[in-house]
Every structure is written in structure tokens, then in C-alpha cells.
BAKOL-94267 format. One record per residue: x, y negated, z of N, C-alpha, C, O in turn; residue in three letters. Coordinates in pm, whole numbers, plus 50000, padded with zeros to 5 digits. Layout:
BEGIN
XYZXYZXYZXYZALA;...
This chain:
BEGIN
284866228266084284776242466056283646244965956282586238865968MET;283856253465861282866256065758281686263965815281816270365919SER;280546263365746279366270665790279606285765785279096293265868LYS;280406290165685280686304465671281456309465793281166320165846ILE;282456301565836283266305565951282406306566077282546315766157ALA;281506296866093280626296866211279726309166211279546315666314ILE;279176312566092278306324366083279086336966115278566346166179LYS;280366337366069281206349166097281446350766246281386361866300THR;281706339566313281946339866458280706345066531280816353566620ILE;279536339866494278306344066560278066359066540277646365966632ILE;278336363866420278156378166392279086386566478278666396766534ALA;280356382166491281306389466574280866389466721280996399466791LEU;280326378066765279876377066903278726386766930278726393667032LEU;277766387166839276616395866857277036410566858276516418466937LEU;277966414266771278436428066766279146431766895278926442466951VAL;280006422666943280776425567063279886426467186280126434567275SER;278826417967192277916418367306277166431567311276846436467419VAL;276896437167194276146449767188276976461667228276416472367252ALA;278336460467238279216471767267279586472067415280186462467464MET;279246482767489279666483867630281166485167639281776492367560PRO;281756478267735283226477467741283826485367856285046487067859MET;283076490067949283666497768057282636507468114281476507568072ASP;283086515568213282206525868268280996519868338279886525168330ALA;281226508568407280116502068477279036497868380277846499068407ALA;279496492768264278526488668162277756500768112276556499768087ALA;278426512268098277756524268051276666528468149275556532168108GLN;276986527868277275996531668379274796522268372273656526568379VAL;275086508968357274016498868349273146501268227271926499368230PHE;273806505468119273066507467995272046518668009270946517767955LYS;272406529268080271506540668092270276537468177269236543868164ARG;270416527568264269296523668348268426513568272268826502168249LYS;267236518068235266386509768150265956496968222265336497668328LYS;266276485168167265906472568234264416469568218263766474468126PRO;263886461468308262506457168297262426445868195263436440368152THR;261176442468158260986431668060261546418568112262136410868037VAL;261356415968240261816403368297263336402968305263956392568286LYS;263946414668334265416415168333265946412568192266936405568174GLN;265256418368095265676416067956265556401367918266406395867848MET;264456394867967264256380667936265386372067989265956363967915LEU;265716373768117266776365368173268126368868112268966360068091VAL;268346381868084269606385868025269786379767887270866374967851SER;268696380067810268766374367675268996359267681269746353767600GLU;268346352667777268536338167788269976334767825270586325867765GLN;270526341867924271906339267963272866342567848273836335467825ARG;272556353467777273406357167665273386346367556274416342767499ARG;272156341267530272046330767428272816318267470273476311867388ALA;272706314867598273426303167648274946305067635275656295767597ASP;275416317267665276856320067655277326318867511278376313167483SER;276516324467420276906323967279276906309567227277806305467154LEU;275896302067266275816288167222277026280267271277606272267197GLU;277396282467397278546275367452279826278967378280666270267353ALA;279986291567342281186295767270281256289867129282306285567084LEU;280096289667062280076284066926280446269266929281206264566844VAL;279906261867027280246247667040281736245967063282376236967007VAL;282296254667146283736254067175284546255967047285516248767023LYS;284136265666964284906268366841284756257066741285706254066667TYR;283596250866737283396239766643284296228066676284656220366587GLN;284666226566804285486215266845286976217566816287776208166822GLN;287346229566784288756232366755289066228766610288296231666519GLN;290206222466590290556217666456291036228366362290776227466242GLY;291706238266408292316248366322291366260366308291116267366406ASP;290846262666187289906273566166290526287166198289846295666256ASP;291736289266163292386302166184292546304966332292216315766380VAL;293066294866406293256296466549291906298766619291806306566714GLU;290876291866570289566293466631289066307666615288526313466709ALA;289246313266494288796327066470289576336966555288996346466609GLU;290896334966569291706343866652291296342866797291176352966867GLU;291066330566843290656328466982289316335167010289086340667117THR;288416334566908287106340466927287206355466948286486361067030SER;288106361966873288256376366886288756380067024288346390067081VAL;289656371767080290216374567212289186371967321289036379967413ILE;288456360367310287586356367419286266364067420285676366467526GLU;285816367967303284526374667297284546387967370283506392467420VAL;285726394267378285806407367443285336406867587284916417067642ALA;285406395167648285016394167789283526391267807283006392067918ASP;282836387867697281446383567711280516394267765279736391467856VAL;280556406667711279576416567756279576418767906278516419267968PRO;280786420167966280846422368111280256410668187279546412568285CYS;280536398468141280026386668210278516386268201277816383268299GLU;278016389268081276566388768063275886398968151274866395968214VAL;276426410968157275796421668232275936419768382275206425868460LYS;276866411268423277036408868565276256396668613276256393368732LYS;275576389868517274836377768554273756380668657273586373168753VAL;273026391468637271896394168725271906408868769271146416868714LEU;272736412468864272746426268914271416429368981270736420369030PRO;271036442068983269726445869035269436440569175268286437369204PRO;270416439669261270146435469399269726420869408269146416769509ARG;270016412869302269636398769304268286396269238267776385069240GLU;267706406869180266426405169110265286405669211264936416469261TYR;264686394069242263656393069344262326388769282262306383869170THR;261206390469354259926385669303259926370669272259266366269178PRO;260676362869351260746348469326261386345669190260956336769117ALA;262436353569158263076352169027262066355668917261996348968815VAL;261296366168940260276370268842259256359068818258866356568705ALA;258836352468926257896341268912258486330268825257806324868737ASP;259746326868849260396316268773260496320068625260266311768538SER;260836332668600260936337168461259576337068392259466333368275LEU;258546341168465257206341068407256766326868373256166324468268ALA;257086317468461256746303468436257486298168314256906291268230ALA;258786301568304259576297068190259056303068060258966296167958GLU;258706315868064258196322467945256886316167900256676314067780LEU;255996313167994254716306967961254916293367895254256290367796LYS;255816285367948256066272167891256616273267749256256265467661MET;257496283067728258036284967594256956289467497256916285067382ARG;256056298167543254976302867458254066291467416253666290567300GLN;253746282667510252896271267478253586262067378252976257667280VAL;254856259167402255606250567310255636256467171255406249567072ASP;255926269567163255996276067032254636276366964254546274866842GLU;253566278367043252226278666986251876265266922251376264866810MET;252156254266992251866241066939252726238166816252226233266715PHE;254026241166825254916238566714254496246266590254476240766480ASP;254156259066607253766267366493252446262566434252306262266311ARG;251486258766519250186254466468250336242266378249816241866267PHE;251056232366428251166219966351252136221366233252026214066135PHE;253096230666243254076232366135253576241566024253876239365907ALA;252806252066060252456262265962250996261665916250696265265802GLU;250106257166003248696257965968248076244665931246976244165876TYR;248776233765959248276220565922249106215565804250296212865818ILE;248456214465690249166210965567248706197465515247536193865527CYS;249626190165457249266177765389248746181165250249146191365193GLU;247876172965193247396175365057248556175864958249526168364970PRO;248446184764863249486185764760249466173464672250496168564627VAL;248266168464650248146156864561247036147764612245956152464648GLU;247306134964615246316125064659245936116464539246786113464455VAL;244676112564531244206104664417245076092364395245636086764490SER;245176088364270246076077464235245736064264300246616055764316GLY;244466062164338244116049264397244706047564536244716036464590ASP;245216058364594245916057964723245066052364835245596047264933ALA;243776053164823242906048264930242846058265044243026070365024LYS;242596053265162242496061965278241396072265263241516083565310LEU;240316068365198239216077865180239696090565112239326101665152ASP;240496089065009240986100664936241876109265024241816121565020SER;242716102765105243626110065191242856117565301243096129365324LEU;241936110565368241156116965474240366128765420240336139565481TYR;239726126765307238896137465250239746149565212239336160965234GLU;240916147065155241806158065116242286165865237242356178165235SER;242606158665343243066165465465241966173865527242226185065572ARG;240746168665530239646176365587239356188865505239006199265562LEU;239516188065374239296199865289240306210765317240016222565302LYS;241506206765359242536216565390242296223365525242906233665554LEU;241426217765607241106223765736239976233765718238836231265758MET;240276244965658239276255065629238696260365760239436264565849VAL;237356260265770236716263865896235296268765870234666264565773SER;234776277665955233356281465945232426269665970231256269865932PRO;232956259366035232176247166061232466237265949233616233365928ILE;231416233165879231586223765767232066210365819231496204765913HIS;233136205065758233726192365800233676182465683234706179965620LEU;232506176965655232376167865540232996154165570233296150865684PRO;233186146465465233746133065481232786122765422232226124765314TYR;232596111765496231806100465448232226088165526233136088865609ASN;231576076965502231996064465566231766064965718232506058665794THR;230756072265762230506073465907231646081065972232166076966076ILE;232046092165910233156100065962234436091765962235226092466056VAL;234626083865857235836075465848235936066065968237016064366024ARG;234826059866007234876050366119235316057466247236026051566329SER;234886069966265235286077366385236736082166375237436082666476TYR;237176085666256238576089466239239496077866276240506079766345ILE;239146066066232239966054366263239976051566414240966046666469GLN;238856054766480238796052666624239686062766698240376059266793ARG;239656075366654240406085866722241896085966686242686092366756TYR;242286079066580243696079466540244456066766577245526064166522THR;243926058966670244696047666721245916052966795245776061666881GLN;247126047966765248346053466826248336053466979248946062167040PRO;247666043867040247636043167186246236046167240245886041767350THR;245456053667164244086056567204243976069067289244946073667349GLY;242746074667292242436085867379243186098567341243396107267426VAL;243606099967214244236112367170245596114667237246046126067243MET;246236104267286247496106367357247296114967480248016124767500GLN;246316111567561246046119567681245436132967645245696142967711SER;244616133267539244006145867496245086155967455245026167567495VAL;246056151667376247116160667331247956165567449248426176867449LEU;248136156967546248876160967666248106171967740248686182267775SER;246826169667765246016179267839245736191867758245526202567815LEU;245726190567625245456202267539246496213167557246186224967538ALA;247696209567594248736219667617248336229167729248716240967728GLN;247586224167825247126232467936245786239267906245626251167930TYR;244816231567852243456236667839243196244567710242466254467714TYR;243766240567597243406246967471243756261867462242966269467408PHE;244906266467513245146280967508244046288867577243626299267527PRO;243566283967691242486290767763241166289567688240446299467673MET;240846277567640239596275467568239556283767440238546290267412ILE;240646283767364240686291567240240506306467268239836313467193ASP;241116311167377240976325367412239516328967441239036339367397GLU;238826320267514237416323067545236546322067420235606329967405GLU;236826312667333236066311567207236236324067122235276329167065LEU;237466328967114237746341067036237026353067097236446361167025ILE;237076354367229236376365367296234886364967266234256375467250LYS;234316352967258232886351467234232516352467086231336352167051ALA;233526353766999233256354666855232856341366794232096341066697GLY;233356330366850233006316966803234206310566734235346314366761LEU;233976300866645235096293866578235946286366680235416279266765PRO;237256287666671238136280666766238066265566749238426258166839VAL;237606261066632237486246666610236516240066708236516227866724GLU;235686248266773234756242766871235466237066994234836230567077LEU;236776239567006237486233367119237426218167113237596211467215HIS;237196212766993237066198166981235846192867054235766180967083ALA;234876201667083233706197267161234136192067298233566182467349MET;235146198567357235606194067488236286180467479236336173067578ALA;236816177167362237436163967343236376153167348236516143167419ILE;235296155067272234286144467266233386144467389232766134267421ILE;233306155867460232486156167581233196149367698232596141367769GLU;234466152667718235136148067841236546142867820237206139267916SER;237026142567694238436139167667239376148567742240476144767782ALA;238906161067761239666171667830239986168067975240996172468030LEU;239126160068038239296157068181238326165968259237106164168252ARG;238886175468332238036185368400237186179168511236206185268553SER;237546167268558236786160768666235856149768615235326141968694THR;235656149068484234826138568425233366139968470232826150968475ALA;232746128568503231336128168541230686116568466231206105368468VAL;229576119268400228896108768324227926101068413227646105268525SER;227436089968364226466082068440225176089968463224456087668560ARG;224896099168371223676107268383223846119068479222876125768513ALA;225086121668522225316132568615225896145068552226086154968622GLY;226166144868421226826156268357228276156668404228886146268428ALA;228836168868416230166169868479231016180668414230516190268355ALA;232346178568427233326188568385233766187368241233346178268169GLY;234616196568199235126196668062233996196467960234086189767857LEU;232916203967990231836205867893230596197867928229566199367863TRP;230666189468030229596180168067228226186968083227246182968021GLN;228196197068166226936203668198226146195368298226696190068394PHE;224836194368274223926189468378223696200868475223846212568438MET;223336197868601223196208468701222256219868659222586231568676PRO;221106216368604220136226668568220666235768459220546247968468THR;221266229868357221826237968249222976246568300223086258268264THR;223826240668383224946248168438224486260268517225026271268502GLY;223486258168603222976269268683222336279968594222456291968621ARG;221666275568488221016285368401222026294268330221686305168285SER;223266289668320224326297768259225286303368364226436306768334TYR;224796304368487225516311668589226536303968670227306310168744GLY;226576290668659227546282868735227016279768875225856275768891LEU;227856281568975227506278569114227686263669139228756258169114GLN;226646257269189226686242769214226056239969349224846241769367ILE;226866235569445226356231969577227286221369637228096215569565ASN;227176218869764227966208269826229426211869846230256203069869SER;229756224569837231136228969856231836232469725233026229769708MET;231086238369633231656243169507230796238169391229566239069395VAL;231446233069289230746229169166231536235069049232536229469005ASP;231056246469000231796253668896231696247168758232296252168663GLU;230966236168746231036228368622232436222668605232876219968493ARG;233146220768717234516215668713235556226868698236736224068676PHE;235126239368709236036250668693236316252368543235406255868469ASP;237546250068498237816250468354237456263868289236886264068180PRO;237776274768355237526287968294236046291468296235476295068193VAL;235416290568413234006294468422233096285268340232136289968279LYS;233386272268338232556263268258232756265768109231826264168031SER;233966269768070234206272967928233446285567888232876286167779THR;233436295567975232646307667947231166304167931230496309167840LYS;230676295468020229276291368012228996283467884227966285467820ALA;229916274667847229746266767724229726275967601228976273467507ALA;230536286267602230546295867490229176302567476228656303967366CYS;228606306667588227276313167583226216303167534225336306667456ARG;226306290767582225356280367542225456277567392224446276967323PHE;226686275867342226876272867200226436284567112225906282467003MET;226656296767159226206308367082224676308767074224116311866969LYS;224006305567185222536305067185222036294367087221076296767014ASP;222686282867086222246272066996222466275866851221626272966766LEU;223586282266821223826286366682222806296866638222316296466525TYR;222496306166726221496316366692220126310066667219296315666595ASN;219906298466728218636291466711218536284566575217476284566513MET;219646278766527219606270666404220366276566286220136272666172TYR;221266285966314222076291966208222856281466129223126283166010ASN;223206270766195223986259966133224776253166244224206249166346ASP;226076251966225226906246566333226676231666355226746227066469TRP;226396224166251226196209766271224956207066356224956198066440SER;223886214966334222686213366417222906218566558222406212866654LEU;223666229566570223956234866703224776224966784224536223166904ALA;225746218566720226576208666789225726196666831225896191366941ILE;224816192366742223916181266777223026185066895222796176866984ALA;222516197566896221646201967003222386202767136221776200867241ALA;223676205567132224466205667256224436191867320224446190667443TYR;224386181567238224406167867289223036163067337222926157667447ASN;222006165067256220706159067289219656169267329218546165367367CYS;219966182067321219006192467356218236197567236217986189967142GLY;217856210267237217116215967124215796208967096215376208166981PRO;215146203767201213866196967180213976185367086213146183866996GLY;214966176967103215136165267017215516169366874215086163066778ASN;216326179866861216686184466727215446190166657215246187766538VAL;214636197566730213426203166670212466192166623211856193266517ASN;212356181666703211496170366662212056163566538211306159566450LYS;213376162166532213996156066414213766164566289213516159166181ALA;213836177666304213586186666191212146185166144211876185166023LEU;211206183966238209796182566201209526169166134208776168466037ALA;210146158666184209916145366126210546143965988210036136665903ARG;211646150865967212316149965836211486156265726211596152365610ALA;210646165965762209806172565663210616181665571211846182065579GLY;209906188765485210596197865394211206209365471210596214865563GLY;212416212865432213116223865499214586220065521215476225765459ASN;214826210265610216206205565631217086216665687216646224565771PRO;218326217165640219246227765678220446223165760221156231465816LYS;220666210065768221876205565837221646192465911220606186065897SER;222636188665988222616176366066222386164165977221616155266013PHE;223046163765863222996151865779221626149765717221286138565679TRP;220836160165705219496158865649218496153365751217426148565714GLU;218846154065878217936148765981218596137166057218136133166164VAL;219676132066001220506122066069219686110566127219826107366245TYR;218816104466047218096092466091216956095566188216356086366244TRP;216656108066209215566111866300216076116266438215286119666526TYR;217366116266455217976120266582218176108166673218206096866624LEU;218306110166804218636098966894219926092266848220806098866793PRO;220046079366871221186071566820222516077266869223486077566794SER;222576081666995223826087067048224246099666974225426101766948GLU;223266107966940223566120666874223996118566729224716126866674THR;223566107666667223986104966529225496103666519226086106966416ARG;226116099066625227566097666621228306109966673229536110366671GLY;227556119966720228186131366787228916140466690230076143866711TYR;228236144466584228876153266485230006146066411231066151966393VAL;229826133366368230976126166310232156125366407233316126266365PRO;231866123566535232946123166634233636136766644234856137466661ALA;232866147466634233456160966638234406162766519235516167966536PHE;233986158566402234846159766282236106151366299237206155766266ILE;235926139166351237076130166368238046135366473239256134366455ALA;237516140966581238386146366686239176158266632240356159866664ALA;238526166666552239216178066490240336173166399241436178666399SER;240026162866321241026157166230242196151166309243356153666277TYR;241896143266411242946136266486243856146166558245056143866568ALA;243286156866608244116167066674245056173566573246236175566600TYR;244516176866456245336183766355246396174766294247516179266269ALA;246066162166271246966153266196247516141866282247816131066231TYR;247656144166412248126133366499249526128766461249856117066475HIS;250356138066412251726134266375251746124366259252586115466254GLN;250806126066166250736116966052250336102866094250556093266019ALA;249756101666211249316088466260250206083566374249846074166446HIS;251366089966391252346085766492251766085666634252096076966715ASN;250906095366662250356096666796251276105966875251446117666840ILE;251846100866979252766108767061252096112767193251076106967231THR;252656122567260252096126967387253206132367477254306135467431TYR;252896133467603253856138067702253406151467759252376156867719THR;254176156767852253796169167919252546166768003252336155568049ALA;251726176868022250506175068102250826172768249251916176268294PRO;249906166968324250166163968465250176176268555250626175468670PRO;249676187568506249656199768585250626209968525250936209068407MET;251116219568605252046229568552251366238468447250216242368464PRO;252096241468339251536249768233251426264368274250476271268236LEU;252376269068352252396283168392251696284768526252176279768628ALA;250576291768527249796293668649249376308168664249426316068570THR;248966311568785248436324868814247386323168924247306312568987ASP;246596333468947245546332469048245746342569160246326353269141THR;245256338969276245206348169390243776348269441243066338269433VAL;243356359669493241996360969545241956356369690242806360069771GLU;240946348169721240776342869856239526349169918238436348369860ILE;239696355270033238576361870100238276356070238237426361270311ARG;238956345370272238706338370398238626323470371239146318470271ARG;237986316470462237906301870452239326296170445240196299870523LEU;239536287070350240886281770330240846267170287240066263470198LEU;241676258970349241806244770313243116243070235244126249270266HIS;243066234470133244276232070053245456227970141246606231270111PHE;245166220570248246236215870336246996227270401248186225970429GLY;246316238370426247006250070483248096255070388249166259270431GLN;247796254470259248746259370159249866249270138251046252870142VAL;249506236570115250506226370083251456223570198252586219170176SER;251026226170321251896223770436252806235770466253666235070554SER;252606246670393253386258870419254346262170307255486266070333THR;253916260670182254806263570069254986250969985254276241070004ILE;255916251369894256286239469816255326237069700255666239369584ASP;254126232569732253156228369632252306217369694251856218669807VAL;252076206569620251356195169676249856197369672249346205169592THR;249166190169759247706190869759247146185669626246156190969576THR;247786175469569247326170069441247426180569330246546181269245GLU;248486188469332248606199069232247496209369250246896213869152THR;247226213069374246146222669402244806217169355243976224569301LEU;244576204269376243326198069330243216198369178242146201469125LYS;244296195269110244256194868963244036208768903243436210068797SER;244526219168971244366232768922243056239168968242606248968909LEU;242446233469074241226239369131240176228469156239766226569271ASN;239746221369052238856209869072237446213569115236656204669148PRO;237106226369114235736230369149235446229869299234286230069340GLN;236516229169381236316228669526236216214169570237226207069575TYR;235006209769602234716195569617235336189269740235646177369740LYS;235536197069846236076191769971237466197170001237916196970116LEU;238146202069900239476208269915239406220770003240406224870062ASP;238226226670010238016238670091237456249870004236536247669926ILE;238026261770018237506273469948236606280870047237116286870142ILE;235286280670027234346285970127234146301170116233026305870100PRO;235226308570126235156323170108234696330070236235476336570305ALA;233416328470266232856335070384231986346770342232146357870394THR;231056344470250230156355170205230626361670076230166372570041ALA;231526355270004232056360769879233486356069861233926346669927GLN;234226362669772235606358669745235646348369633234746347769550SER;236696340469632236936330369529238386331669482239176339069541TYR;238716324369376240086324469328240766311069354240116300569354THR;242056311669377242886299769391243946300169283244696309969272LEU;244016289669202245026288769097246266282069154246186271569216VAL;247416288369132248696283269181249696282469067249556289768968LEU;250706273869078251816274568982252456288468989252606294069097PRO;252816293968875253346307568871254556309268962254736319769024SER;255386298968970256596300269050256366298169200257326296969277ASN;255086297769241254776296469384253916308069434253566308569551ARG;253576317269346252706328369386253376337369490252766341069590VAL;254636340769466255356349269562255476342369697255306348769800THR;255756329169697255826321769823254506322769899254486324370021ASP;253396321769824252076322569889251886336269952251456337270067TYR;252186346769877251976360469927252826363070052252346368870149VAL;254086358870047254996361170160254546353570284254666358570396ILE;254016341370264253646332770377252156332870406251646323870474ASN;251456342670356249986342970368249536342270514248606334870546CYS;250166349870602249776349970744249976336170807249136331670885ASP;251076329670774251346316270828250326306170777249926297070849SER;249926307870653248936298670594247596299870666247006289770705ILE;247126312070683245826313970748245866310770897244826307970957TYR;247046311270957247156308171100246846293471128246616289771244ALA;246836285071025246586270771043245116267071029244786255171022LYS;244236277071024242816273871001242216265271112241336257071085ASP;242676267071236242116259071345242506244471335241836235871392SER;243586241571263244036227771246243226220771136242836209271151VAL;242986227871026242356221670909240856224370897240176217570820TYR;240336234270970238966238570945238126239471073237286248271087LEU;238356230371164237646231071293236136231671274235476240271333LYS;235586222671194234126221871182233546232371088232326233571075GLU;234416239971021233926249570923234136264170964233756273270890TYR;234726266571079235046280271117233806288771145233856300971137LEU;232706282171177231446289471195230836291971057230486282370988ASP;230696304571014230156307670880228796301370854228486298070739PRO;227966299670957226646293770937226736279170895225896274270819SER;227776272270943227996258270904228326257470756227816248770685THR;229176266470710229536266770568228316269770483228096263270381VAL;227526279670524226336283470448225366271770436224766269570331ALA;225206264270546224296252870545224756242170448223946236570374LYS;226066239270448226596229070358226476233370212226246225070124LYS;226626246470186226526251270049225106250669996224906250169874MET;224126250770085222726250070043222276235870015221236233669953GLU;223066226170060222696212170039222736208769891223586213669817GLU;221816200369847221736196169707221936181069697221336173569773THR;222756176769604222976162469586221866156569498221306163369413SER;221576143869521220456137269456220946124869382221796117469431ILE;220396122669261220616109969191219236104069158218226111069163ILE;219226091169123217956084469095218016077368960219066072268920TYR;216886077168892216756069968766215686059168780214576061768827HIS;216046047068739215086036068744214386034868609215036032668507LYS;213076036168609212296036168485212366022368419212156012068483VAL;212656022568287212726010168210211626010168104210966020368081LYS;211445998668042210435997467937210746007167822211866007667772SER;209756014867783209946024467674210306038467720210286047767640GLY;210626039967848210956053367901209726062367903208616057867932ASP;209936074767871208916084967888209496096067975210716097767983THR;208616103668038209096114368125209876124768045210876130068093LEU;209426127567924210116137267839211506132667801212456140467804GLY;211636119667766212936114267728213896114167847215076117167832ALA;213376110767966214216110768087214676124968118215836127268151ILE;213746134568107214096148568134215176153368038216106160268078ALA;215046149567910216046153667810217396147267839218436153667823SER;217386134767881218626127767909219406134468021220636135768014ARG;218686138768124219356144868239219396160168230219846166968323TYR;218916165268118218916179768093218186187468203218676197568255ARG;217016182368236216116189368327214776190668255214656186268141VAL;213786196468320212486197868256211506187368309211696181768416THR;210466184868230209426175268272208736180168399208416172268487THR;208506193268407207846198968525208686196768651208146194068758LYS;210006197868636210876195468753210776181068798210686178368918GLN;210806171568703210676157368739209346154768810209296147368908LEU;208306160768760206986158668820206936164568961206356158569052MET;207546176268981207546182669113208386174769213207976172769327ARG;209576170269170210476162969259209906149569303210236144469410TRP;209026143669217208546130169243207046129369268206476118469275ASN;206406140969281204976141169311204136134669203203116128469233GLY;204546135869078203826129768965202776139568914203086151068884ILE;201516134868904200436143568856200136141368708199696150468639LYS;200386129068661200116125868520201426121468457201976110968492ASN;201936129368362203226126468299203206113668218204266108268189ALA;202036108668181201936096568098201856083768179201796072768123ASN;201846085168311201706073268395202996070468470203176074868584LYS;203886063068406205116058168469205056043068474204466036768386LEU;205626037268574205636022668582207086017668580207986024068634ARG;207266006368517208606000468508209115997268647208405991268729ILE;210366001268673210945998868804210816010768897211456011069002GLY;210006020568861209836032368945211146040268954211836042168854GLN;211476044969074212696052869095212346067569097211546072069179ARG;212966075069004212676089368995213836097269058215006094969029LEU;213466106469144214436115169209214826126569115213956132969054ARG;216126129069103216626139869017217636148069097218646142769144ILE;217356160769113218216169369193219346174969107219126179468994GLU;220566174469163221736179569090222106193369139223066199369090ARG;
């Protein structure tokens, strides 16, 4: 069948679907549908049209196909309008539609970003060297954050663009985390390109913990996290909360930028602390304005931090050019929250409605013992969108199981005591360690280290000494 004939059939189908064919349809038309009713109706209509077009394409005789289409299409409107009568429209159906819509939005967002906003260079230098290609691609990534190219950046680009490297899992998790992170960055008035910071900090693993004790997507140390409003105790650690930790990271990055008025220095300070950046600026002399002017005066780890940020930004944008593939994320893309005002164990939920404890953990990693300690304040529980109605309907049954899952926690004083507990880590002093360097590494202050360890003279450390550090 010719393309013209197919287009004609589709046009006839669309016209016929738009025309009410009987009195019942007229009555339905006058009753204004909800957005969700329109969504499901449009989807069913699209499916019906697609099925009809396929049917016509399989017929050999173009004339007969066109005649058949005129006869069969007349029945489509009634069928479409009868797909979802009002009495069948339930909250559970709404949840399913919301979940489907969210997944489509995420898919379309990713497809549009990589198809429309990521461009290949129009022309590459004749020598065809990778340097020319990488540099041209970075220039096309117009951003408030300067993304220069040099041999150091190249080494990190090659590391991040390995087909079976870390970017596979990053791209998978980005489908879940980046829409939220980008939204918070935009609200804070920050460049969305800063989402790459979460790649180099944690590879987008919300439960990541470093050897130094930094945790979460943004790798906050306890002291820094608390200073930006994150709750950290034995029951709840909001450094693992994707939304709250992202809000805190936005405030932190804005403070650092206001301090240096340069994104490369602000990004470096996020890694090693403002103190080390200030010392590097002083040692460099003159009036250095960027990371690259103080490169050799920064801690060795931080020297690779900004190049890694540039490389991660490049690898995310141009992963298709490097044949990096990815799968769906391990958690559901469509989620919603419910407010919790009573003590609740994940097991109470997973044993009552169709959602696994592992899913609840992946969506709510801030609750360290799978318990939401809502005794003195309320908390939120993130659920798959298509399970929210089930939760609301079965709420009484869920809370009725508290004696089974929460025997030792039903006394509010027990919960309060556990929340006041502080976890401790230890650092063994090595040759060359100073109290200031140790404090910077763990993102605490020298005074705190001295108080926790009863140290009176900051210059007197001995090799092998164990320093207590409170998290």
C-alpha cells in the first residue's frame, strides 16, 4: 500500500473518531472528562488506530482496503467511548495511569535531551585525532561552567567512556535521580550541569559510603550534613535521602560559588573544603582566578576532581557515541509520597500490599533500620505510584501489625533514646598526618577532634594514635 493511501486512511480514522455516532455518545460528550480519563481514552484510541492501520497494510488490494476502512471505522468511536465507562474509573486505575504517564515523560525527556540538545561537531580537524573530537564536543556543550579540554581531561574521558564501565549503571540510575536533581538545581538557580557532581561523588548510588564516612548521593560528612539541616542519628540518616540531601547540596554549592565566584574553584572546594582551596590560592601567589591556576597547589585527590567532573559531563552527554548502553533502573520511575505520623516498619507495608521490602528500602534509604520513627514528628514514605491507593485503603490493616514488627520500639522513649545515639569511627594516625589535615579529610573541625580525643596541643600527635570521630 502506498504512503499516500495510508495517510488518507489515518485522516479518515481521525475524522470519524471525532464525530459522535449516537445519543449515548452525545451525552458522554457533554460530560467533561478528567485529565486521567482523557489520557486512557487517548491511549486506547491510539492503540485502536494503530491496529487498524496494520490491518489495512496487510491487505493486498488498495481499493478494497480503502472501502473496508470506511465501513469499519464507523464503529470505532462507540468502541473507544465504551472502553472506560465512568463506573469503572477507580483510584487504582488513576494510580496506574499516573505511573504510565511518568514513565513516558522520563523516556521522552531522555530521548529529547540526547536527540535535540547534544550535537556532534559540524566539522572535525583533518588530523582526525581524538583530541580534536573531544575538544569540539566539549565546546558544543555550552554551559555557565567552563569545560576546558587538555590531556588531563582526556585521561578522565577515556576512563568514563569505557563501554562496560561505571557509566552503564550511572545512566540507568540517572533515569530516576536526574529529573529530581535537575528540578532542585533549577529551583536553587544553579546550573543543571552540576548534576554531574553526583556522578563523581557516588556514581548515583544513594547508599554509597566512603572510607572516610561520607555518605549518600552527595557524600556529606556528618558535620557538614547537619550544618545544612540534615537529620543524622541511629534511626534516620538524611544524607541518604535523595531529595533532602540534594536540597542541602544545592545550598552548599551556592555558598561555595558565592565564596569564589568561579565554578571550577567551587567544585574543587566541595571535594577538599574551602580551607585547602584558600591555601592553594595563597601559595599560587598573584591573583589566581580558576582551578587550573592553582592546580599544583591542591591536594592530589582534588587535582583529579574537576577533570573528572568535565569527563563525567562529557560521558553522560555523548554516551551513545561511545556505544555505552544502559537498562531500566532497579527502582520504579513513577513514585509518590505519603505522610507517616506513627511508628512504622517496612514489613508492615510489604506484608499487606504488593510491594517488596527491597523496593521500599531502595526508595527510602534514609531509614537505617527499616523503621520510620514517627513519634515526635512526621516523616514521608515513598511508594510506587501504582501502590499508593492500596496503601491508603489498607492503612488500618498495616498499622494493626505494629505489635508484630515493632515490639521493642512501641515505647516512644525507646525510640527517642536510639535516635540520640551517635555512631563513632576511628582514624589511625600515620606519618605526616596533622590534626588540620585529618579534620579536613573527615570534614570536621580541629576543635571537634581535640574535644573528642582530649587533645590539648594540636601539634602533638603520635604515629599509631587512634582518634575518635563522631558521625
